[in-house]
N, C-alpha and C positions, 0 to 999 in steps of 0.2 A: 541280297548282294552275293555274287559268286566270288569264291576265293581265287585270287590271282595266282597264288602258289609259286611265284617266281623268285621272291626275294629271300625269304627265310631268315631275315635279320631278327635278332633277339631283342625284345623290349621287356624291361622290368617295370611293372606298374605297382605303385604303392598307394592303396586306398586308405582313407580315414576310416576308423572302426565304428562308424555309426550308419544307420540306415540311409540317411540322406546323402551320405558320402560314398558308401559302398555301391549304391545303385548306379550313379553316373559313371564311376570308374569301370565297373564291370561292363556297362554298356559300351563305353569307349573301347575296352579290350575286345569285345565282340566285333566292333567295326574294324579295328586294326587287324584283327585275325583274318577278317575277310579280304584284307588287302595284302595278305601273304606274309605277315609278320608272325614270328614265334612269340608267344605271350607267356610270361611268368608273372603271377600275382604274388607279390611279397606282402604278407599281411601280419598283423599282430596276433598273438594268441587270444587277446581280449576281443570278443565279438568277431571271431574268425568266420569267414564266409564258408558256405557248404561247397567243398570242392567237387562233390559228386554231381552237382548241378551244372558244372562247366568242364566236361571231360576233355575239351580241346585245349585247356590251359594247364600249365604247370603251376602248382601252388607251393610257395616257400613260406614257412612260418618263422617269423622273427621273434626270438625270445624277448618278451617285453618287461620281465621282471616285476610285474605288478602283483602286489599282495591282495589277498581277498578283501582286506579292509579298504584298500585303495579303489578296488573295483566297485565296492558298495557305496563309496563316498559320493554324495550327490554333486560335488564340486567338479563338473565336467571340464572346466577350464584348467584346473590344477591337474586333472588326470591327463589331459592332452600334453601339457608341459612336461609331466613326468614321463610319458611315453617317449617324447622326443629326446629326453636325456638318456633314458634307459636303452633305447633302440639303436642309437647311432653306432656304437661299437659292435653290437651283435649283428647289425645289418652289414657292416663292413666285413665282418668275419664270414658271414654267409656268402657274400659275393666273391671274396678273394679265395675262399676255399673251393668255390665252384669254378671260377674262371681259370684256375690253374690246370684243370683237367678238361677244359672245353676245346673242341676243335675250332679252327678259325671261323667256319661258317656259323657257329653258334655265338660268336662274340657279341657282347652286349653293345647295341648301338645307341641306346638311350634309356634313361630312367625317367618315367613320367610319374609324378607324385602329386598327391593331394596337397594343396598349399598348407594345410595344417600339419602335415607330416614333413616339416622342413628339414629334419635330420637327413632325409634322403638326398637333398641337394648337397649337404656337406660331404656325404660319402661319395657322391658322384664326382664332386670337384676333386677330392683326394685321389680318386682312382682314375681321374681324367676321362670320365664318361660324360657325354652331354646329358643335360637334364632339361625337362620341361615341366612347368607347374600347371596343374588343373585346378581352376577355381570352380567350386560346386555351387556358389551363390551367383546372383545376378551381377552384371557389370555395374548397375546402378548402386548396388550395395558396396561393391569393392571401391568405387570411386569416392564414396562419402566416409569410409572408415577413418581416413586420416583426420577428418574433422573432430572425431572423438578425442584424438591425441591433442589437438589444439585446444579443445575445451578443457581437457585435464590440465594442461599447462596454464590456462587462465583461471583455474580454480572453479570451473563450472561443471564438474562431474562429482556427484550426481547433478543432473541438469536442473537448475532452479525452476520452481513452478512458474515463475514469471516469464520464462523463455519457452515453455513447452509448446504453446500454440503458434509461436512465431515461425514464419517460413525460413528455411535455411538459405542464406544468400547464394545465388548462382545454382541452386539445386532444387528449384521448385519442381513438383508440388510438395516436396518433403518439408515437414515441420521438424523442429528440434526433437519433439517427442517420438518421431518416426525413425530417428537414427538407430543403427543396429547394435544397441547395447544388449548384453546377455544378463539374464538374472539367474544363471546357473553357477552359483559359487562366487568366489572372490572377484570383485571388480578389478582389483590390481592384477590378478592373474589373467583376466580377460584382456586387459590393455597390453600386458606383456606379450600374450599370445598374438594379439593383433599386430604388434610391431614385428615379431619374428615371422609370422606367416605372410605378411605383406611384402617383405623384403625378398625379392626373387634372386638376389645375389648374382651368381654366375649362370643362371638358367638361360637357355637359348630362346625360349618362347613361352607364351601363356595360352592355355586352352580355356575357353568358356563354353559352358553348356547354355548357350543363348542363341538368339537369331538377330541378325543385323538389323532387320526392319523393326524389331521390338525395341532395341536399345542403341540406336544409331549414335545418339549424342553421348551417352556414357562411354561407349566403345571408342569414340573419337578422342575423348579426354584421356582414356587409358593408353591409347597409342602415344600420346604426347608424354604421359607420365613415365612409362616404362621403357620406351625406346627399343623394344624388341618386337618381333612379329607376334600378333595376337590373332588367334583363330577362333572365331565364334561359330561353332559347328553344331549347334543345337537345332531342334530338340533331339538329344541323343536317344531318347526312347523311341523316336520315330525312325531313326537310322538303324537302330538295333532292336527291332520289335520282338525278337524271340529271346532276348536276354532278360533274365529275371533273377533278382536276388532279394530275399527277404529274411530278416532275422526272426520274423514271426511267421507262424503257419497260416497260410491263406485259407479262409473258409469259402470254398467255391459253391457251397450250398445256397449262397445268396443269388447266384445267377438264375436258377430255375424260378426263384421268387420274382426276380426282375422280369423274367419272361412273361409273367402273368399280369404285369402292370401295363397301363396304357402309355402311349407316346408322350415323352417329356413330362410325365406326371410325378416322378420320384425325386425327392431331395436326398442326396447322398451326404452323410455327415461323417467326417473323419478329421480329427485334430492332430493327426500325425503320430509319430513313434515315440515321442518324449513327453509331451504335455500331460498334466494331471488335472482332474476335476475334484472339487470338494462336493460334499453331499448336497449343499444348497444349489451349486451350479448344475449338478446332475438333475435335480428336481426341476429347476427352472427351464433347462433345455428340454427335458422330457415333456413337460406340460405345454411349453410353447409349440413344440412339434405336434403334440396331440391336438391342440386347439386350432392349429392351422388347417386341419382336415386333409392334409396332403399325405400320401404314402411316403414312407421314409425308410432308408437303409442307414443304420447307425453303427459305426465301428466304435466299440468300447474295449480298449485293451485290458486284459487281465492285469490287476495291480495298479491301474491308473486312477482308481478311486481309493484314497486312503481309508483304511479300516475295512475294506471289502476285497475279496478275491476277484469278484467280477461284478455281476448286477444283482446279487442276492438282496441288496439293500434297496433296490428300486421299488417304488410304490406299487402295490398290487392293484390299486384302483387305476393307475396309469396303464398297467399291462392289460387290464380288462377293457379299458376304454379304447385302446388302439388295436388290439387283437391282430388280425391278419394284415392290417394297414401298415404294420411295422415289421421290419426284419432287423434284429440286433445280432451282430456277430463280433467275434474277438479280433479279427483282422480280415481284410478283403483284398481280392486281386484288383487293385485300384484301376489299372489301365483298362481292364475288361469292363469294369463297372462304368467308368466314365464314357466308354465307347458304346455302351448299351443304349438302345433306342428309347428305353423308358426313362432314362435319367435326364432330368431337365434342369438340375441345379446342384451345386456342390457347396456345402457349408464347410469351410476349410480353415486350417491354421495358416495357410498361405506360405508354406515352405516352398522353396524354389522348384523342386521336382514336381510337387503337386500343382503349382501354378502353371508350369509348362504342360503338364499332362491335361489339365482342364482346358487351357487355351487350345491345345492340340486336338481336342475332341469337340471344341465349340460349345463348352458348357460354362455358363456364367456362375459367379461365385458370391456367396455370402462370406465376408472376410472377418475372421476372428483371430488376428495374430496374437501369438503368445509371447514371443521374445525375439531378439536379434534381427536377422534379415527379414523375418516374416513381416515386421512393421513396414519396411521399405517396400516389399512386394505388395502388401495390401494397399498402400498409398498409391502405387503405380496402377494397380488393378482398378481402383475406384476413381482416381483423378486424372491419370494420364491416358490409360487405355479405355476407361469408362465401361468396364465389363464386370464390375463388382459392386457390392453393397456392403458397407462396413458396419459391423456391430462394435460400438464403443462403450466403454464403461462397464458397470456390473451387468451380468447376464440376468435378464428379467423376462418372465414368460410372455408378457404382452409385447415386448420388443421383439422377441424371437418370432412370435406368431405373425406380427406385421412384416418382418423381414422376409419370412418364408412366403407369405402371400404376395408381397410385392414382387419378389423374384419370379414366382411361379405363375402368377395369375394376372398381374397388372401390366399396363402399357410400359411403365418404366423397366420392368423385367424383360419384356419382349424386345425393347430397344437394346438392352444389354445383350440379349441373345443374338440379335442380328449383328451387333458389333463384334462379338466374340466369334461368330461364324466367319466374318470377314478376316479376322486374325488367323483363324484356323486355315483359311484358304492361303493366306500369305505364308504360314508355316509349311503347308503342303508344297507350295511352289519352291520354298527355299531348299528342300532336300532332294529335288530332282535335278537332272542335268540342266545347267544354266542357272540354277538357284544359288543364292549366296552361301548357304551352309555347304552345299556340294562343292562349290568353288574353294572355300577355305579348307575343306577336308582334303581336297586334292593337293593344295599347297602344303598342308601338314604332312601328308604322305611323302611329298617330294623332299621336304626338309629331313624327315626321318631317314629316308634312303640316302641322303647326302652325308650322313654321319659315318 
């Protein structure tokens, strides 16, 4: 996309401080920069993005007041609530200190904020600046979150075992067990955050990183629920292909290894930036992959296996068995990996960014959701779009072996591959002139220029 360079209006973008939240916000920033807007990224000190990777943006660090103990605490929901309390006054001070010295051409026309950073809306409202919320999860996830509050009021949180397999009324194919509960910290904190992040208050619109053809029904429900413009402008990674942000160092050495593999032969394994594995899960995954006889690229984050720095505890017999058939890295350039000719399947945690990236490259998925919205995404992948195979229950090597072979070698896997290639085509059509995402992006730009 070429920069229009005509408007120069100033946008403040406030990302959530986690990999799955930073990525779509910075992709959105790249897209809006190409439309002629001036971009400032207002970020927390905690998990701050690398400003040197984005020289076209201005970066503003919001003092977040987090102690080292709070940063180390695994209760992510409590941490996000604390960030919102701590950052509201400091963000307001940052903006008022800046706007007093700005020329009119640099006036802030809008604050676009990650929905979990809802303090931004309060500041925007106080300063009479328009605001827009970005939801980084799917529309389907957003539409079912209020059901959790209803269940809480009915005394059904935690969800009783007797309800887990039942379908959620009006939201098939989801079961109650698929609802987006978090297992990171206090359930009460999670439900409090859900209420606060779902209330858009005075925001003028909502942006979703999704595609109209993928989520037509949930998007229609959201239009009725929120009564403000909704802009499904995904997949953002396709509209901003050069934008990259990673809190971890990509190991690009896996690309030459992929170059040596045959077409559609490699299963790519990555369970995201947060999930952890215990030693038994690691061993069962490893031997399931080994016994499948397929080449595999496996991302294992440092520190993701309790008691180990990386893979030093991995069975030497396993390493000897797989030899050059395996490539194990600490982090991978995922978009490049999924686009590679040799990659024929993705074993994923089903985070929304990973889901869109896999669909966008026509790669079917083995679904192993860990928590939250990943459960919703996995259910849609397997039962709505039918491009995924779900691993349920305890990870066991025989189950892993069968899943990999089914996806990579059997007719069922080939049918999934054809369906996901059809979805890839629809995604590609959505982002060109006349496509739905291109249309909604134009409408978003019109709205921003009207402020």
